[in-house]
C-alpha positions in Angstrom: -69.6 -31.2 -89.2 -65.8 -30.8 -90.1 -65.1 -28.9 -86.9 -66.4 -31.7 -85.1 -64.5 -34.4 -86.9 -61.2 -32.2 -86.2 -62.0 -32.1 -82.4 -62.4 -35.8 -82.3 -59.4 -36.4 -84.1 -57.8 -34.2 -81.8 -59.1 -36.1 -78.9 -57.9 -39.5 -80.2 -54.6 -38.0 -80.6 -53.6 -35.9 -77.9 -55.9 -38.0 -75.1 -56.8 -35.9 -72.1 -54.2 -33.6 -72.4 -56.2 -31.4 -74.7 -58.6 -29.0 -72.9 -61.6 -28.9 -74.6 -63.8 -25.7 -74.9 -67.3 -26.4 -74.4 -68.3 -23.3 -75.9 -66.6 -24.2 -79.1 -68.8 -27.7 -79.0 -71.9 -25.4 -78.5 -71.3 -23.5 -81.7 -72.2 -26.2 -84.0 -74.2 -25.4 -86.6 -78.1 -26.3 -86.3 -79.6 -28.5 -88.7 -77.4 -31.3 -88.3 -80.3 -33.2 -86.5 -79.4 -36.6 -85.2 -75.9 -36.6 -85.7 -75.0 -33.8 -83.6 -76.5 -35.5 -81.0 -74.4 -38.7 -81.5 -71.4 -36.9 -81.7 -71.8 -35.0 -78.6 -72.4 -38.4 -76.9 -69.4 -39.9 -78.1 -67.2 -36.7 -77.3 -68.8 -36.6 -73.6 -68.3 -40.4 -73.1 -64.8 -40.0 -74.3 -64.0 -37.2 -72.1 -65.3 -39.5 -69.3 -62.9 -41.6 -69.5 -59.7 -42.2 -67.7 -56.2 -41.8 -69.8 -55.6 -45.5 -69.4 -59.3 -46.4 -70.4 -58.7 -44.3 -73.8 -55.6 -46.1 -74.7 -57.7 -49.5 -74.1 -60.2 -48.6 -76.3 -57.9 -47.3 -78.9 -56.2 -50.8 -78.9 -59.5 -52.8 -79.0 -60.7 -50.9 -81.6 -57.2 -51.7 -83.6 -57.8 -55.2 -83.1 -61.7 -55.1 -84.3 -60.6 -53.3 -87.5 -58.0 -55.6 -88.2 -60.0 -58.7 -88.1 -62.9 -57.3 -90.1 -60.3 -56.5 -92.7 -58.7 -59.9 -92.6 -62.2 -61.3 -93.3 -63.8 -59.1 -95.8 -60.2 -58.3 -98.0 -60.6 -61.1 -100.2 -63.9 -59.8 -101.4 -62.7 -56.3 -101.8 -59.2 -56.8 -103.4 -58.3 -59.2 -106.2 -57.8 -62.6 -105.0 -55.4 -65.5 -106.4 -57.2 -68.5 -108.1 -58.9 -70.8 -105.9 -58.5 -73.8 -108.0 -55.4 -75.3 -109.7 -55.5 -75.1 -113.5 -53.7 -78.4 -113.6 -55.8 -81.5 -113.3 -53.1 -83.8 -112.0 -52.0 -81.4 -108.8 -54.8 -82.8 -106.5 -56.6 -86.0 -105.8 -59.1 -87.3 -103.3 -57.7 -88.3 -99.9 -59.1 -90.6 -97.0 -59.8 -89.1 -93.7 -58.2 -91.0 -90.6 -60.2 -91.0 -87.5 -58.6 -93.8 -86.0 -56.3 -96.3 -87.4 -57.4 -96.2 -91.0 -54.2 -95.8 -92.9 -54.2 -99.6 -93.4 -57.2 -99.5 -95.4 -56.7 -96.0 -96.8 -53.4 -96.7 -98.7 -55.0 -100.4 -99.8 -58.0 -98.4 -101.8 -55.5 -95.7 -102.9 -53.5 -98.4 -104.7 -56.4 -100.2 -106.0 -57.7 -97.0 -107.8 -54.2 -96.5 -109.5 -54.8 -100.0 -111.5 -56.3 -99.6 -114.9 -56.3 -103.1 -115.5 -58.6 -103.4 -112.1 -60.9 -100.6 -113.5 -61.5 -102.2 -116.8 -62.3 -105.5 -114.9 -64.6 -104.0 -112.6 -66.4 -102.3 -115.6 -66.8 -105.1 -117.7 -67.9 -107.7 -114.9 -70.4 -105.3 -113.5 -71.7 -104.5 -117.0 -72.0 -108.3 -117.7 -73.6 -109.2 -114.3 -76.3 -106.5 -115.0 -76.7 -108.2 -118.3 -77.2 -111.5 -116.7 -79.5 -110.1 -114.1 -81.7 -108.4 -116.8 -82.0 -111.7 -118.9 -83.0 -113.3 -115.7 -85.8 -110.7 -115.0 -87.1 -110.6 -118.7 -87.3 -114.4 -118.7 -88.9 -114.7 -115.2 -86.1 -117.1 -113.9 -86.3 -118.0 -110.2 -82.8 -117.4 -109.5 -83.1 -118.6 -106.0 -84.2 -121.8 -107.4 -81.6 -122.0 -110.1 -78.8 -121.7 -107.1 -80.4 -124.0 -104.7 -80.5 -126.5 -107.7 -76.9 -125.9 -108.5 -76.0 -126.8 -104.8 -77.9 -129.7 -104.9 -76.3 -131.3 -108.3 -72.7 -130.3 -106.7 -73.8 -132.2 -103.2 -75.3 -135.1 -105.1 -72.0 -135.7 -107.5 -69.9 -135.2 -104.3 -68.0 -132.6 -106.2 -64.9 -130.9 -104.5 -66.0 -127.7 -105.6 -69.2 -128.1 -103.6 -66.9 -128.1 -100.6 -65.3 -124.6 -101.3 -69.1 -123.1 -102.0 -71.0 -124.4 -99.3 -68.2 -125.0 -96.6 -66.0 -122.0 -96.8 -66.0 -118.4 -95.1 -68.0 -117.5 -98.1 -70.9 -120.1 -97.6 -73.5 -117.4 -96.9 -72.4 -115.1 -99.8 -72.5 -118.2 -102.3 -76.5 -118.6 -101.8 -77.1 -115.1 -102.9 -77.2 -113.8 -106.4 -75.1 -110.7 -105.6 -71.7 -108.8 -106.1 -71.7 -106.2 -103.2 -67.9 -105.8 -102.7 -67.7 -105.3 -106.6 -70.3 -102.6 -106.4 -69.0 -101.4 -103.1 -64.9 -101.4 -104.5 -66.3 -99.6 -108.0 -68.1 -97.0 -106.1 -65.2 -95.9 -103.8 -62.5 -96.1 -107.0 -64.9 -93.9 -109.0 -64.5 -91.4 -106.3 -61.1 -91.6 -106.0 -60.5 -91.4 -109.8 -62.4 -88.3 -110.4 -60.2 -85.3 -111.3 -60.0 -82.8 -108.5 -59.2 -79.0 -108.6 -58.9 -78.7 -105.0 -58.3 -80.7 -101.9 -61.0 -83.5 -101.2 -61.5 -86.1 -98.5 -63.8 -88.9 -98.1 -64.4 -91.7 -95.5 -63.2 -95.3 -96.2 -65.7 -96.8 -94.0 -68.4 -96.9 -96.6 -66.5 -99.5 -98.0 -65.1 -101.3 -95.0 -68.7 -101.2 -94.0 -69.6 -103.4 -96.9 -66.8 -105.8 -96.0 -68.1 -106.1 -92.3 -71.7 -107.0 -93.8 -70.6 -109.7 -96.1 -69.0 -111.9 -93.4 -71.3 -110.5 -90.5 -68.4 -109.1 -88.5 -66.7 -105.9 -87.3 -63.5 -104.7 -88.1 -61.9 -103.7 -84.6 -60.5 -100.3 -84.6 -56.8 -101.1 -83.7 -53.9 -101.2 -85.9 -54.4 -104.0 -88.8 -52.0 -105.1 -91.7 -52.6 -103.6 -95.2 -51.7 -107.0 -96.4 -54.0 -108.9 -94.7 -56.9 -106.4 -95.8 -55.8 -106.7 -99.4 -55.6 -110.5 -99.3 -59.4 -110.4 -97.8 -60.6 -108.1 -100.8 -58.9 -110.1 -103.2 -60.3 -113.6 -101.9 -63.6 -111.9 -101.7 -63.6 -110.4 -105.3 -62.4 -113.6 -106.8 -65.2 -115.8 -104.8 -67.9 -113.2 -106.5 -66.5 -113.5 -109.7 -66.3 -117.5 -109.6 -69.9 -117.7 -108.3 -71.3 -115.7 -111.2 -68.9 -117.3 -113.7 -70.3 -120.6 -112.4 -73.9 -119.8 -112.1 -73.9 -118.4 -116.0 -72.3 -121.8 -117.0 -75.2 -123.7 -115.0 -77.7 -121.4 -116.5 -76.6 -122.1 -120.3 -76.5 -126.0 -119.4 -79.6 -126.1 -118.0 -81.8 -123.2 -119.4 -84.6 -125.7 -120.7 -85.4 -126.4 -117.0 -86.4 -122.7 -116.4 -87.5 -121.4 -119.7 -90.0 -123.6 -121.8 -88.4 -124.4 -125.3 -85.7 -121.8 -125.2 -84.9 -120.6 -128.8 -81.4 -119.8 -130.1 -81.7 -116.2 -129.6 -81.8 -116.9 -126.0 -78.8 -119.1 -126.0 -76.8 -116.4 -127.9 -77.9 -113.7 -125.3 -76.4 -115.9 -122.4 -73.1 -116.5 -125.0 -72.6 -112.9 -125.1 -72.4 -112.3 -121.5 -68.6 -112.5 -121.1 -67.4 -113.1 -117.6 -63.7 -111.5 -117.6 -60.9 -113.3 -115.5 -59.8 -111.8 -112.3 -56.6 -109.7 -113.0 -54.9 -110.5 -109.8 -55.1 -114.1 -110.7 -51.8 -116.0 -111.5 -50.6 -119.6 -111.3 -47.5 -121.3 -109.6 -45.7 -124.5 -110.5 -43.5 -126.1 -107.9 -41.2 -128.9 -108.7 -38.1 -130.6 -106.9 -35.4 -131.5 -109.5 -32.7 -134.2 -108.6 -29.2 -133.0 -109.5 -28.1 -136.5 -110.0 -30.7 -138.0 -112.4 -32.4 -135.0 -113.4 -35.5 -136.5 -112.6 -38.5 -134.3 -111.3 -41.2 -134.5 -108.8 -45.0 -134.3 -109.5 -45.9 -131.0 -110.1 -47.8 -129.2 -107.6 -49.9 -126.1 -108.8 -50.8 -123.3 -106.7 -53.1 -120.3 -107.6 -52.1 -116.7 -106.1 -53.3 -113.2 -106.1 -50.3 -111.6 -104.4 -46.9 -113.3 -104.0 -45.1 -113.3 -100.5 -41.1 -112.7 -100.5 -39.5 -112.6 -97.5 -36.8 -109.6 -97.2 -33.5 -111.4 -96.5 -31.5 -110.7 -93.1 -28.8 -108.7 -94.8 -28.1 -104.7 -95.3 -29.7 -104.3 -98.7 -30.7 -106.5 -102.0 -32.5 -106.1 -105.1 -36.2 -107.0 -106.0 -35.1 -109.0 -109.0 -32.9 -111.0 -107.3 -35.4 -111.9 -104.6 -37.9 -112.7 -107.2 -35.2 -115.4 -108.7 -34.1 -116.7 -105.2 -37.7 -117.2 -104.4 -38.1 -119.3 -107.3 -35.4 -121.9 -106.4 -34.1 -123.7 -103.2 -31.6 -126.3 -102.7 -32.2 -129.5 -100.3 -29.4 -132.0 -99.6 -29.9 -135.6 -98.5 -33.1 -136.3 -100.5 -34.0 -139.8 -100.8 -34.8 -139.6 -104.5 -37.0 -142.6 -105.5 -35.7 -142.6 -109.2 -32.2 -142.8 -108.3 -32.7 -145.8 -105.9 -34.8 -147.8 -108.7 -32.0 -147.3 -110.8 -29.5 -148.0 -108.6 -31.4 -151.4 -107.4 -31.7 -152.4 -111.2 -28.2 -151.9 -111.9 -27.1 -153.9 -108.6 -29.7 -156.9 -109.9 -27.9 -156.9 -113.3 -24.4 -156.9 -111.5 -25.3 -160.0 -109.1 -27.4 -161.7 -111.7 -28.8 -163.7 -108.8 -31.7 -166.3 -108.5 -34.3 -165.1 -106.3 -36.4 -168.1 -104.3 -38.5 -165.7 -102.6 -41.5 -165.1 -104.3 -42.9 -161.9 -102.8 -39.2 -160.5 -103.5 -39.4 -161.7 -107.1 -42.5 -159.9 -107.6 -41.2 -156.8 -106.5 -38.1 -157.1 -108.4 -39.9 -157.6 -111.4 -42.1 -154.6 -110.6 -39.3 -152.7 -110.4 -37.7 -153.7 -113.6 -41.0 -152.7 -115.2 -41.0 -149.4 -113.9 -37.7 -148.9 -115.1 -38.1 -150.0 -118.5 -41.6 -148.2 -119.2 -41.9 -144.5 -119.4 -39.1 -144.3 -116.7 -37.9 -141.0 -118.1 -41.3 -139.4 -116.9 -41.2 -141.1 -113.6 -41.3 -138.6 -110.7 -38.8 -138.9 -108.1 -41.8 -138.7 -105.6 -44.1 -141.1 -107.4 -46.8 -142.8 -105.3 -46.1 -146.5 -105.2 -47.9 -149.3 -103.6 -46.9 -149.2 -99.7 -45.5 -152.8 -99.7 -43.4 -152.1 -102.8 -41.9 -148.6 -101.8 -41.1 -150.2 -98.2 -39.4 -152.9 -100.2 -37.2 -150.4 -102.0 -36.4 -148.3 -99.0 -35.5 -151.5 -97.1 -33.4 -153.1 -100.1 -30.5 -155.0 -98.8 -28.1 -157.6 -100.7 -24.9 -158.7 -100.8 -22.6 -157.1 -103.4 -18.9 -156.8 -104.0 -19.0 -153.1 -103.8 -20.9 -153.0 -100.3 -24.1 -151.6 -101.9 -26.6 -150.1 -99.3 -29.7 -148.5 -100.3 -29.4 -145.9 -97.4 -26.5 -144.4 -98.9 -28.5 -143.4 -102.3 -29.4 -139.8 -101.6 -29.0 -136.9 -103.7 -29.2 -132.9 -104.0 -32.6 -131.6 -105.1 -33.5 -128.1 -106.3 -36.8 -127.1 -105.7 -38.1 -124.7 -108.6 -41.0 -122.4 -108.1 -42.0 -120.8 -111.4 -44.6 -118.1 -112.4 -46.6 -120.5 -114.9 -49.0 -117.8 -115.6 -48.0 -114.0 -115.3 -51.0 -112.2 -113.9 -52.4 -109.1 -115.4 -51.6 -107.2 -112.2 -48.8 -108.7 -110.4 -48.8 -107.8 -106.5 -45.6 -108.6 -104.3 -45.8 -108.4 -100.8 -42.6 -107.7 -98.8 -42.7 -109.5 -95.6 -40.4 -107.9 -93.3 -40.9 -109.8 -90.0 -37.8 -111.1 -88.3 -37.4 -113.1 -85.5 -34.3 -112.9 -83.4 -34.8 -115.9 -80.9 -36.9 -113.9 -78.5 -39.5 -111.9 -80.1 -40.3 -110.6 -83.7 -39.2 -107.4 -85.1 -39.2 -105.5 -88.2 -36.3 -106.6 -91.1 -35.2 -102.9 -92.3 -33.4 -104.4 -95.3 -33.0 -102.1 -98.1 -34.8 -103.6 -101.2 -34.0 -101.6 -104.2 -37.0 -101.9 -106.8 -37.3 -100.5 -110.5 -40.5 -98.8 -112.4 -40.4 -101.7 -114.6 -40.3 -105.6 -114.3 -40.1 -108.5 -116.8 -41.4 -112.1 -116.0 -41.2 -115.2 -118.3 -42.7 -118.5 -118.3 -39.9 -120.5 -119.7 -39.7 -122.4 -123.2 -40.0 -125.8 -121.7 -43.4 -124.7 -120.0 -44.6 -122.4 -122.8 -44.7 -124.7 -125.5 -46.5 -127.3 -123.6 -49.0 -124.8 -122.4 -49.8 -123.4 -125.9 -50.7 -127.2 -126.6 -53.1 -127.2 -124.0 -54.8 -124.1 -125.1 -54.8 -125.1 -128.6 -56.8 -128.2 -127.5 -59.6 -126.4 -126.2 -60.0 -124.0 -128.8 -62.7 -125.2 -130.6 -64.3 -127.3 -127.9 -66.3 -124.8 -126.1 -68.3 -123.7 -129.4 -68.8 -127.6 -130.0 -70.3 -128.0 -126.8 -72.4 -125.0 -126.9 -73.9 -126.0 -130.1 -74.5 -129.3 -128.6 -76.4 -127.8 -125.9 -78.7 -125.7 -128.3 -79.2 -128.9 -130.4 -80.4 -130.9 -127.6 -82.7 -128.1 -126.2 -84.4 -126.5 -129.3 -86.1 -127.7 -132.0 -84.6 -125.3 -135.0 -81.7 -123.0 -135.7 -83.5 -120.8 -138.1 -84.7 -117.6 -136.4 -87.2 -116.9 -139.1 -88.9 -120.2 -138.3 -89.5 -119.5 -134.5 -93.4 -118.9 -134.4 -95.4 -117.5 -131.8 -97.2 -120.2 -129.5 -100.5 -119.0 -130.2 -99.9 -118.7 -134.1 -98.8 -122.3 -133.9 -102.0 -123.4 -132.1 -104.2 -121.8 -134.9 -102.2 -123.8 -137.6 -102.8 -127.2 -135.7 -106.5 -126.4 -135.2 -107.0 -125.3 -138.6 -104.2 -127.2 -141.1 -103.4 -130.2 -139.0 -100.0 -129.4 -137.4 -98.9 -127.9 -140.9 -96.0 -125.2 -140.2 -96.2 -121.9 -141.7 -93.4 -121.4 -144.1 -93.7 -118.0 -144.4 -93.6 -116.7 -141.0 -92.5 -113.1 -140.9 -91.7 -112.8 -137.2 -87.9 -112.3 -136.6 -85.9 -112.6 -133.4 -83.5 -109.9 -132.8 -79.9 -111.0 -133.1 -77.2 -110.2 -130.6 -74.0 -108.8 -132.1 -71.0 -110.1 -130.3 -68.6 -107.3 -129.4 -65.0 -108.3 -130.6 -62.2 -106.2 -129.2 -60.2 -104.2 -132.1 -57.1 -105.9 -132.7 -53.8 -103.7 -133.9 -51.5 -104.7 -136.5 -48.1 -104.1 -135.5 -46.0 -101.5 -137.9 -43.1 -102.5 -139.4 -41.4 -99.3 -137.7 -42.1 -101.0 -133.9 -39.4 -101.5 -131.3 -39.6 -105.5 -130.8 -41.5 -105.6 -127.7 -43.0 -108.8 -127.9 -46.6 -109.6 -128.7 -49.2 -107.7 -126.5 -50.4 -109.8 -123.8 -53.7 -108.7 -123.6 -56.3 -111.2 -122.6 -59.1 -112.0 -124.8 -62.7 -112.5 -123.2 -64.2 -115.9 -124.3 -67.6 -117.6 -123.5 -67.4 -119.0 -119.9 -69.9 -122.0 -120.6 -67.7 -124.6 -120.5 -65.5 -123.3 -117.9 -67.4 -125.1 -115.2 -66.3 -124.7 -111.6 -62.6 -125.5 -112.0 -61.0 -122.0 -112.8 -59.7 -119.6 -110.2 -59.0 -121.5 -107.1 -58.4 -119.7 -104.0 -55.1 -118.7 -102.8 -55.2 -120.6 -99.8 -55.2 -123.9 -101.9 -52.1 -125.7 -102.7 -53.2 -127.6 -105.8 -55.4 -127.4 -108.3 -58.7 -128.7 -107.8 -60.6 -131.6 -109.4 -62.2 -130.0 -112.3 -66.1 -130.4 -112.3 -66.6 -130.2 -116.2 -68.5 -133.4 -117.4 -67.4 -132.7 -121.0 -63.8 -132.4 -120.7 -62.0 -134.0 -123.3 -59.7 -136.8 -122.5 -56.1 -136.8 -123.8 -53.9 -139.6 -124.6 -51.5 -140.7 -122.2 -48.2 -139.5 -123.7 -49.8 -135.8 -123.5 -50.6 -135.6 -119.9 -46.8 -134.4 -119.1 -45.3 -130.9 -118.2 -41.6 -130.7 -117.9 -41.2 -134.6 -118.2 -43.7 -134.9 -115.3 -47.0 -136.7 -115.6 -50.1 -134.7 -114.6 -53.8 -135.9 -113.7 -56.5 -135.7 -116.1 -58.1 -133.4 -113.8 -54.8 -131.1 -113.6 -54.8 -131.3 -117.5 -58.3 -129.9 -117.9 -57.8 -127.2 -115.1 -54.7 -125.9 -117.1 -56.9 -125.8 -120.2 -59.1 -123.7 -118.3 -56.7 -121.4 -117.1 -54.7 -121.0 -120.2 -57.8 -120.9 -122.9 -57.8 -117.0 -122.8 -54.3 -116.4 -122.0 -51.9 -114.8 -125.0 -48.5 -115.9 -125.3 -46.0 -113.4 -126.3 -43.6 -115.0 -129.0 -40.4 -114.0 -127.2 -41.8 -115.0 -123.8 -41.2 -111.9 -122.1 -44.0 -110.3 -120.0 -43.2 -106.5 -119.3 -44.6 -104.6 -116.1 -44.8 -101.2 -115.2 -45.1 -99.9 -111.6 -48.5 -98.5 -110.7 -48.7 -98.3 -106.8 -46.3 -98.8 -103.9 -47.2 -99.0 -100.2 -44.5 -98.1 -97.8 -44.8 -98.8 -93.9 -42.8 -97.2 -91.3 -42.6 -98.0 -87.5 -42.4 -101.1 -85.7 -43.5 -104.7 -86.5 -46.6 -104.2 -84.5 -47.2 -100.4 -85.1 -46.6 -97.8 -87.8 -48.1 -95.9 -90.4 -49.1 -96.8 -94.0 -48.8 -94.4 -97.1 -49.2 -95.0 -100.9 -47.2 -94.0 -103.8 -49.6 -94.1 -106.9 -49.0 -93.4 -110.3 -51.3 -90.0 -111.7 -53.4 -91.0 -114.5 -52.5 -90.2 -118.2 -53.2 -86.6 -119.1 -52.4 -85.4 -122.4 -53.0 -82.5 -125.0 -53.7 -82.7 -128.6 -52.6 -80.2 -131.3 -55.4 -78.1 -130.4 -54.6 -77.7 -126.6 -57.6 -79.8 -125.5 -56.9 -82.2 -122.3 -57.7 -85.7 -122.5 -57.7 -88.1 -119.7 -56.7 -91.5 -121.5 -56.5 -93.7 -118.1 -59.8 -95.5 -117.9 -62.2 -94.5 -114.9 -65.1 -96.6 -113.4 -68.2 -96.0 -115.7 -71.1 -97.4 -113.7 -74.2 -95.5 -114.3 -74.7 -93.0 -111.4 -78.5 -93.9 -111.3 -78.2 -97.4 -111.3 -78.7 -98.5 -107.5 -75.6 -100.3 -106.3 -77.4 -102.2 -103.7 -79.4 -103.9 -106.0 -78.7 -107.3 -107.9 -78.3 -105.7 -111.2 -79.7 -103.9 -114.0 -78.9 -103.0 -118.0 -75.6 -102.3 -119.0 -74.0 -101.7 -122.2 -70.8 -103.3 -122.8 -69.1 -101.4 -125.5 -66.3 -100.4 -123.4 -63.9 -100.8 -126.1 -65.5 -97.9 -128.1 -64.8 -94.3 -127.0 -67.8 -93.2 -128.8 -69.9 -95.3 -126.2 -68.2 -94.4 -122.8 -66.9 -90.8 -123.2 -68.0 -88.2 -120.7 -66.9 -84.8 -120.3 -65.5 -83.4 -116.9 -65.2 -79.7 -116.4 -61.9 -79.1 -114.4 -63.5 -76.0 -113.3 -65.9 -77.6 -111.0 -69.3 -78.8 -111.4 -70.9 -75.6 -109.9 -71.8 -72.7 -111.9 -69.9 -70.3 -109.1 -66.6 -72.1 -110.1 -67.0 -71.8 -113.6 -67.8 -67.8 -113.0 -64.6 -67.6 -110.7 -62.6 -69.2 -113.4 -63.8 -66.8 -116.0 -63.1 -63.9 -113.7 -59.5 -65.0 -113.3 -58.7 -64.2 -116.6 -58.7 -67.4 -118.8 -61.1 -69.6 -120.1 -62.1 -72.9 -118.2 -59.9 -75.8 -118.8 -61.8 -79.0 -120.2 -60.6 -82.4 -119.6 -62.1 -85.1 -121.7 -62.6 -88.8 -120.4 -62.1 -91.2 -123.0 -61.3 -94.4 -121.5 -58.7 -95.6 -124.0 -57.4 -99.3 -123.7 -53.7 -99.2 -123.3 -53.3 -101.6 -126.2 -54.3 -98.7 -128.3 -51.5 -96.2 -127.3 -48.1 -96.1 -128.9 -45.3 -94.2 -127.3 -42.8 -92.3 -129.3 -39.2 -93.1 -128.4 -37.0 -90.0 -128.5 -33.4 -90.7 -128.4 -31.8 -89.7 -124.8 -35.5 -89.2 -123.4 -35.8 -91.6 -120.6 -39.8 -91.2 -120.3 -41.6 -90.9 -123.6 -43.5 -87.8 -123.8 -45.8 -88.0 -126.9 -47.6 -91.1 -128.3 -50.3 -91.9 -130.9 -53.6 -92.8 -130.0 -55.0 -95.7 -132.2 -58.7 -95.0 -132.2 -61.0 -93.4 -135.0 -60.8 -89.8 -134.8 -64.6 -89.9 -134.3 -63.9 -91.7 -131.0 -61.6 -89.2 -130.0 -63.6 -86.4 -131.1 -67.0 -87.6 -129.6 -65.2 -86.7 -126.5 -65.9 -83.2 -127.0 -68.3 -83.1 -129.9 -70.9 -81.6 -127.9 -68.9 -78.5 -127.4 -68.6 -77.7 -131.0 -71.0 -76.6 -133.7 -71.9 -79.4 -136.4 -69.9 -77.5 -139.0 -66.8 -77.1 -136.8 -66.9 -80.8 -135.8 -67.3 -81.8 -139.7 -64.3 -79.7 -140.3 -62.3 -81.2 -137.8 -63.1 -84.8 -139.0 -61.9 -83.7 -142.5 -58.6 -82.2 -141.5 -57.7 -85.4 -139.6 -57.5 -88.2 -142.1 -55.5 -90.5 -140.0 -56.8 -92.9 -137.4 -53.8 -92.2 -135.2 -54.0 -89.0 -132.9 -50.9 -87.6 -131.7 -50.7 -86.2 -128.3 -48.4 -85.2 -125.7 -48.2 -85.5 -122.0 -48.7 -82.4 -119.8 -45.4 -81.2 -118.5 -46.4 -82.1 -114.6 -47.0 -85.5 -115.5 -43.3 -86.0 -116.8 -41.7 -84.0 -113.8 -44.0 -85.8 -111.2 -45.8 -88.9 -112.4 -46.8 -89.8 -108.8 -48.6 -88.9 -105.9 -47.6 -89.5 -102.4 -50.8 -89.8 -100.1 -50.6 -90.1 -96.4 -54.6 -90.1 -95.5 -55.7 -87.0 -96.5 -52.3 -85.2 -97.3 -51.5 -85.6 -101.1 -47.9 -84.4 -102.5 -46.8 -84.8 -106.0 -43.3 -86.8 -106.1 -41.0 -87.5 -108.9 -39.9 -91.3 -109.8 -36.7 -91.0 -108.1 -38.7 -90.3 -104.7 -40.7 -93.3 -105.2 -37.7 -95.5 -106.0 -35.6 -94.4 -102.8 -37.9 -96.1 -100.3 -36.1 -99.0 -100.3 -36.0 -99.8 -96.3 -40.0 -99.0 -96.1 -41.5 -100.5 -99.3 -44.1 -103.1 -98.4 -46.3 -103.8 -101.1 -45.7 -103.1 -105.0 -48.3 -103.3 -107.9 -47.1 -104.0 -111.4 -49.4 -104.0 -114.2 -48.6 -105.9 -117.6 -47.6 -103.3 -120.2 -49.7 -103.3 -123.5 -48.6 -100.3 -124.9 -46.4 -100.6 -128.0 -43.1 -98.1 -128.7 -42.3 -96.6 -131.9 -39.2 -94.7 -133.0 -39.7 -90.8 -133.2 -38.1 -90.4 -136.8 -41.4 -92.2 -138.4 -43.7 -89.4 -136.7 -41.7 -86.4 -137.0 
């Protein structure tokens, strides 16, 4: 057999130049069977080929062997790790089949906002509780919605126009929140920890948006800002719809449930609809530079502020915000200045007026000047005849007085009256050169932090509005309960059949020893952290508290397109005296006062009036005004290690039940989102399949495990080290039971109990993983994901288009106290 292989080797090496001795081939020992025949066939075939064909066959065989080796070598030789051991290297991207980058970047930015995640969790959770209450009590929700719209129509409320005549007319007739569910579903996918690249489609979300408006999104290029505004408005409308519906059910529960008991009212009161996190409030006023008078206030709700980039080479975002808040106008006809000039001129003339109409006008002007002239507005609405007389006032004076010469310079001030939880900024880069619209490439410098303030002149007055409504909701709720129920004693509520037996046998005598007890609903109060004495002064934590919306009515959260706060539909608003209805020395209407109370009743004011924000995401746009490409820079989640090396993901995630039907109207839900014990899930970073776990074990190290805790940012204290720009260590203000619940299932009972006893403090010290400090952001271009540093984000000054800041709720402490 060896002789045969030697001959084949000689044939391959020497080709046809070798003379084969057939006699030698016949001397092969017998007994080799079929192998001998195969070898003979191969040798004869090779012998029959020309030299050129022999060389070609050798080349072809080499290529085939190389391809087979390339395919099979990973299974034969030792292979590199298939997955990154770092949980922050990869994140989910979007596929771009058409011109989808505008939507891809917008949703990536949404997924980086912990405030939005917390809002979605709470809102959907409470919607499910409301839906379950409706199911349990067999309430016809369609009838409730019809009654609600009928009452608004009959009372001719302004709010009815927004519900029945807007683009949300069809949506407001349904008890559903489809966009909240669709957004939560896709954000949940984007927030999942990935150990390898993953790509999904954005059109599962966009199809939901198309369904809501019964329209199609074209496949051409679109503006990311326009899509974001549409999403925000739709989410806000769904929020208001459910909030108003809850308020309506509370007020009219007796119409849909026979003799509702206190327990049912308490269940409804425990359903808390959170405020929309993008919602803020602007105050616009003109102030006269001559008399210091101000115009009537104009309130404008917003979900994102648009700032126009200037026509110059570079500028700073902070400067643009300040300039956007003030504008100077010359030659303004200040009504207050003119009335003052007329009164002074009449005093100087001391003339006798014989015309009765003119005398009445002068007396009316003097009356205005003498009564509350300090709060008289420079654009006050006056009777038409009186205003015409003032503008045409003419008389002879020694100094040649002319009313047309009474003009002044006014400053238009736009103040952020209510800083939102999530502050979105849109930089408009449209520039008109006289012929067409081009893109403005001004370099706008921005930072990873931002400070806003309300202003002392506004803050003190707004706090008064807030204080005036502190007890009003509970009083109104108690009045509703007392009007519609016969008893407030839960132990005294009897079953209807038992009561009928008492009537038949004892003549309507009530049983004093009723043993039936209604189950009480415990209100979940958010834990408040007490500031320690070693804290760096950062101002009060500005986290908004959730409160009962029963008296919120229909006046809160007006749409961005509105220019003034609409009239409140609350029928129980408390009237204030005339002297209290002012803000910044300008009178406001009763409806505006009620709306300000509604806007600020849950807002937590900082004592130092400084509201700190942190950069969470930035969307850049490159290209022309009409064409280009969008990319998103988003901050990574907070991954940290404890002293035992366990990795925790402390940034909240969407925690909706996977088995809950997202297309349904609602379902059960647990609202204990503030407790780690009830919201902790374990995520294997090695993947969900057994194959990945085995591969990780084969690679020589035990699988890393990431524990999701959904810790609120207000429960985290950053430890400041001198000379270190980014805090690397922090303390988590949670019970050790809550933290350890994340991985209690992975420990034995004895080991878990020992761990509890070893950690007596309620503060758990953790440290960021190094890659989070080095590269805290992802740059995401559709499906392409790259880790980048903070500097790489902040240098995008010429392409920055949309910025998302979120209010900081973390405290900071000095490292020397915890060294």
